[in-house]
C-alpha positions as CSV (number, residue, x, y, z in Angstrom):
1,M,-10.3,-71.2,-69.1
2,K,-7.8,-70.8,-65.8
3,S,-8.0,-73.8,-64.3
4,N,-4.9,-73.9,-62.1
5,I,-5.5,-70.4,-60.1
6,F,-5.6,-72.0,-57.0
7,L,-2.1,-73.1,-57.4
8,S,-0.7,-69.6,-58.1
9,S,-1.3,-67.9,-54.5
10,S,0.9,-68.5,-51.6
11,S,-2.0,-66.9,-49.6
12,K,-3.5,-69.2,-47.0
13,K,-7.0,-67.7,-48.4
14,P,-9.1,-70.7,-50.3
15,L,-10.8,-70.0,-53.6
16,V,-14.4,-69.9,-53.2
17,M,-16.2,-72.3,-55.6
18,G,-19.7,-71.3,-56.2
19,I,-22.5,-73.8,-56.5
20,L,-24.5,-74.0,-59.5
21,N,-27.2,-77.3,-59.3
22,V,-29.5,-77.3,-62.3
23,T,-31.1,-79.9,-60.8
24,P,-34.9,-80.5,-59.5
25,D,-33.7,-82.6,-56.8
26,S,-30.6,-81.5,-55.0
27,F,-31.0,-81.5,-51.1
28,S,-30.7,-77.6,-50.8
29,D,-31.8,-75.6,-53.9
30,G,-33.5,-78.5,-56.4
31,G,-35.4,-76.9,-59.1
32,R,-34.3,-73.2,-58.1
33,H,-32.1,-72.8,-60.8
34,L,-33.5,-75.4,-63.5
35,D,-34.8,-73.0,-65.6
36,F,-31.6,-71.6,-67.8
37,K,-32.9,-67.9,-66.9
38,R,-32.5,-68.1,-63.2
39,A,-29.5,-70.2,-63.5
40,Q,-27.9,-67.5,-65.3
41,V,-28.8,-64.9,-63.2
42,H,-27.4,-67.0,-60.0
43,A,-24.2,-67.3,-61.8
44,E,-23.7,-63.8,-62.2
45,R,-24.6,-63.2,-58.9
46,M,-21.8,-65.4,-57.7
47,L,-19.4,-64.1,-59.9
48,D,-20.2,-60.7,-58.8
49,E,-20.0,-61.9,-55.0
50,G,-16.5,-62.6,-55.7
51,A,-16.6,-66.7,-56.3
52,D,-13.1,-68.0,-58.1
53,I,-14.6,-70.8,-59.8
54,I,-18.3,-71.9,-60.8
55,D,-19.2,-75.7,-60.2
56,I,-22.3,-76.9,-62.1
57,G,-24.2,-79.9,-61.5
58,G,-27.0,-81.7,-63.2
59,E,-27.1,-84.7,-61.4
60,S,-28.4,-84.7,-57.8
61,T,-26.0,-86.7,-55.4
62,R,-27.5,-86.4,-52.0
63,P,-28.1,-89.2,-49.8
64,G,-30.6,-91.4,-51.5
65,S,-30.6,-89.7,-54.7
66,L,-30.9,-91.8,-58.2
67,P,-28.9,-91.4,-61.3
68,V,-30.1,-89.2,-64.5
69,S,-29.5,-90.4,-68.1
70,V,-26.4,-88.8,-70.0
71,D,-28.8,-87.0,-72.1
72,E,-30.8,-85.5,-69.4
73,E,-27.7,-84.6,-67.6
74,L,-26.0,-82.9,-70.9
75,K,-29.5,-81.3,-71.7
76,R,-29.5,-79.7,-68.1
77,V,-25.5,-78.6,-67.6
78,I,-24.2,-77.5,-71.2
79,P,-26.4,-74.8,-72.4
80,I,-25.9,-72.7,-69.0
81,L,-22.1,-73.9,-69.1
82,K,-21.5,-72.4,-72.6
83,Q,-23.0,-69.4,-71.9
84,I,-21.1,-68.9,-68.7
85,A,-17.6,-69.7,-70.7
86,D,-18.7,-67.2,-73.5
87,S,-19.3,-64.7,-71.2
88,Y,-16.9,-64.6,-68.4
89,D,-13.1,-65.9,-68.0
90,V,-13.6,-68.0,-64.9
91,P,-12.7,-71.8,-64.2
92,I,-15.8,-73.4,-64.7
93,S,-16.2,-77.0,-63.0
94,V,-18.6,-79.6,-63.9
95,D,-20.0,-82.0,-61.2
96,T,-20.6,-85.1,-62.8
97,R,-19.8,-89.1,-62.6
98,K,-20.4,-89.8,-65.9
99,A,-17.1,-89.4,-68.4
100,E,-19.4,-88.4,-71.8
101,V,-20.9,-85.6,-70.0
102,A,-17.3,-84.6,-68.3
103,E,-16.2,-84.8,-72.3
104,A,-18.8,-82.4,-73.4
105,A,-18.3,-80.1,-70.6
106,L,-14.7,-79.8,-71.6
107,E,-15.4,-79.3,-75.2
108,A,-18.1,-76.4,-73.6
109,G,-15.7,-74.5,-71.7
110,A,-15.2,-76.4,-68.5
111,S,-11.7,-76.8,-67.3
112,I,-12.2,-79.1,-64.2
113,I,-14.1,-82.5,-63.6
114,N,-15.6,-82.8,-60.3
115,D,-16.3,-86.4,-60.1
116,V,-17.7,-87.8,-56.5
117,S,-17.5,-91.5,-57.5
118,G,-13.5,-91.7,-57.3
119,F,-13.3,-92.2,-61.0
120,S,-14.1,-94.9,-63.2
121,N,-12.1,-96.1,-65.5
122,D,-13.7,-94.1,-68.6
123,M,-13.2,-91.0,-66.2
124,M,-9.5,-91.7,-65.8
125,E,-9.0,-91.8,-69.8
126,L,-10.5,-88.9,-70.0
127,I,-8.6,-87.1,-67.8
128,A,-5.5,-88.3,-68.8
129,S,-6.2,-87.3,-72.6
130,S,-7.6,-84.3,-72.1
131,G,-4.9,-82.4,-69.4
132,A,-8.0,-81.2,-67.5
133,K,-7.7,-80.4,-63.4
134,A,-10.0,-83.2,-61.7
135,V,-11.2,-83.6,-58.2
136,L,-10.9,-87.0,-56.7
137,M,-13.4,-87.3,-54.0
138,H,-13.6,-90.1,-51.1
139,S,-16.9,-92.4,-51.5
140,L,-17.1,-95.7,-51.0
141,W,-20.6,-96.1,-52.1
142,D,-23.2,-94.7,-54.9
143,P,-25.3,-92.0,-53.3
144,D,-28.4,-93.7,-53.2
145,V,-27.2,-96.2,-50.5
146,M,-24.3,-94.5,-49.1
147,Q,-25.9,-93.0,-46.0
148,K,-27.5,-96.9,-45.7
149,N,-24.2,-98.3,-45.2
150,V,-22.4,-96.4,-43.3
151,C,-22.3,-97.5,-39.5
152,S,-20.0,-96.6,-36.5
153,D,-17.4,-99.1,-37.7
154,T,-16.9,-98.6,-41.3
155,Y,-13.4,-97.0,-40.8
156,S,-11.0,-97.9,-38.5
157,D,-9.7,-94.4,-38.2
158,V,-11.7,-92.2,-40.9
159,I,-8.4,-90.1,-41.7
160,S,-6.0,-93.2,-42.0
161,D,-8.6,-95.2,-44.2
162,M,-8.9,-92.0,-46.3
163,L,-5.3,-91.6,-47.0
164,V,-4.9,-95.2,-47.8
165,W,-7.8,-95.2,-50.2
166,A,-6.5,-92.0,-51.9
167,E,-3.0,-93.3,-52.6
168,Q,-4.6,-96.3,-54.0
169,R,-7.0,-94.2,-56.2
170,I,-3.8,-92.1,-57.1
171,F,-1.9,-94.8,-58.2
172,A,-4.9,-96.1,-60.1
173,A,-5.3,-93.1,-62.0
174,E,-1.5,-92.7,-62.7
175,E,-1.7,-96.1,-64.3
176,F,-3.9,-94.3,-67.1
177,G,-2.0,-91.6,-67.8
178,V,-3.0,-89.1,-65.5
179,K,-0.7,-86.6,-63.7
180,K,-0.8,-86.4,-60.0
181,S,-0.4,-82.4,-60.7
182,Q,-4.0,-82.5,-62.4
183,L,-5.8,-84.0,-59.3
184,I,-7.2,-82.3,-56.5
185,F,-8.5,-83.7,-53.6
186,D,-12.2,-83.9,-51.5
187,P,-12.6,-85.9,-48.5
188,G,-16.3,-86.1,-49.3
189,I,-17.6,-84.5,-46.2
190,G,-21.5,-86.1,-45.9
191,F,-20.7,-88.8,-48.8
192,G,-20.7,-92.4,-46.6
193,K,-20.2,-90.8,-43.5
194,L,-21.7,-90.5,-39.9
195,S,-21.9,-87.0,-38.6
196,S,-18.8,-88.3,-36.1
197,H,-16.5,-88.9,-39.1
198,N,-17.6,-85.2,-41.0
199,L,-16.5,-83.6,-37.6
200,E,-13.3,-85.7,-37.5
201,I,-12.2,-84.6,-41.1
202,I,-12.9,-81.2,-40.6
203,R,-11.0,-81.4,-37.1
204,R,-7.9,-83.1,-38.4
205,C,-7.9,-81.5,-41.7
206,S,-4.7,-80.6,-42.0
207,E,-3.7,-84.3,-41.9
208,L,-5.3,-84.4,-45.3
209,K,-2.4,-82.3,-46.8
210,S,0.2,-85.4,-46.7
211,I,-1.4,-87.0,-49.8
212,G,0.2,-83.7,-51.6
213,L,-2.6,-82.5,-53.6
214,P,-4.6,-79.7,-53.1
215,L,-7.5,-80.0,-50.9
216,L,-11.4,-78.9,-51.5
217,I,-13.7,-78.8,-48.6
218,G,-17.5,-79.1,-49.4
219,A,-19.7,-79.0,-46.2
220,S,-22.1,-76.1,-47.2
221,R,-25.3,-76.7,-45.6
222,K,-24.7,-80.5,-45.2
223,N,-27.0,-82.6,-43.0
224,F,-24.5,-83.1,-39.5
225,I,-24.6,-79.2,-39.7
226,G,-28.5,-79.6,-39.6
227,E,-27.9,-82.3,-37.0
228,L,-26.3,-80.1,-34.9
229,T,-28.1,-76.8,-35.3
230,K,-31.8,-78.2,-35.9
231,K,-32.0,-76.2,-38.8
232,P,-33.2,-76.7,-42.7
233,P,-30.8,-76.4,-45.3
234,S,-31.8,-72.9,-45.9
235,E,-30.8,-72.0,-42.5
236,R,-27.1,-73.4,-42.2
237,L,-25.2,-70.6,-43.3
238,G,-24.2,-70.2,-39.6
239,G,-22.8,-73.6,-39.1
240,S,-21.5,-73.8,-42.9
241,L,-19.2,-70.7,-42.5
242,A,-18.1,-72.3,-39.1
243,V,-16.6,-74.9,-41.3
244,V,-15.0,-72.7,-43.5
245,A,-13.5,-71.0,-40.6
246,A,-12.5,-74.1,-39.1
247,V,-10.6,-75.3,-42.4
248,Y,-8.8,-71.8,-43.2
249,G,-5.3,-72.4,-43.9
250,C,-5.7,-75.9,-44.9
251,A,-8.4,-75.8,-47.5
252,D,-7.2,-74.4,-51.1
253,I,-10.9,-74.4,-52.3
254,V,-14.0,-74.3,-50.2
255,R,-17.7,-75.2,-52.1
256,V,-20.3,-73.2,-51.1
257,H,-23.7,-72.2,-51.7
258,D,-23.3,-68.9,-50.2
259,V,-20.9,-67.0,-51.6
260,T,-20.9,-63.6,-50.5
261,E,-21.0,-64.5,-46.8
262,T,-18.0,-66.7,-47.2
263,V,-16.3,-64.3,-49.5
264,D,-16.6,-61.6,-46.4
265,L,-15.6,-64.3,-44.1
266,V,-12.4,-65.6,-46.1
267,K,-11.1,-61.6,-46.8
268,V,-11.5,-61.2,-42.6
269,L,-9.7,-64.3,-41.8
270,D,-6.8,-63.5,-43.9
271,A,-6.7,-60.0,-42.9
272,I,-6.4,-61.5,-39.1
273,Q,-3.5,-63.9,-40.4
274,D,-1.5,-61.0,-42.1
275,Y,-2.1,-58.5,-39.3
């Protein structure tokens, strides 16, 4: 699988990572693609719409969510992952915090580990030994408590604090043998952050490039958009596209639910920049 395609283009245009949640309780589309056939149809649709990467998750990490067992997560993720890997030449990302799940996913055809926990020791060992790409996401707490713990005083400056955290986690990963070239950074919008923090991250996105890693932004349909627009997750397309437009030229990958609309937006922005 082509896990490094986002490093091969000189365009400012970000790659579009389509979200495939095979969970009963994700905040936006929980249960919709838990059935194998529905998951298959949705994955094929996203690829037809122009998704560059498919991100498969079998455990919800929405605020307040509880973990599931390794066996349950494997049962949800591996069958559909194998089907996509066998049918399409597309990079597949597995959204998991568990090294056991990540290892099985890599064996089944995934090439990117998308870990919202900032990497356990076991995960770092796996990333080092496998050579896989891996998303290092900023988050200070587990999903079940992250929005309960965060407050206005959590960060002295959310970007500065994040840069220090990233440097520490990259150093820790390198101590386990992970190469910096394997890593992608995600600032973790919506993970242990107030709306003001999320907006600051988007506004100052370019400062995160000093980390020296490709940048992934995942803000699709998230709660801060709902707070601003007063709309439920299914009606947050406009706000989600606004974020993609705001981070255009900064983000290397955008993780989204609405692929066709995002692809169209990015095409137009790219054309405007090149005109």
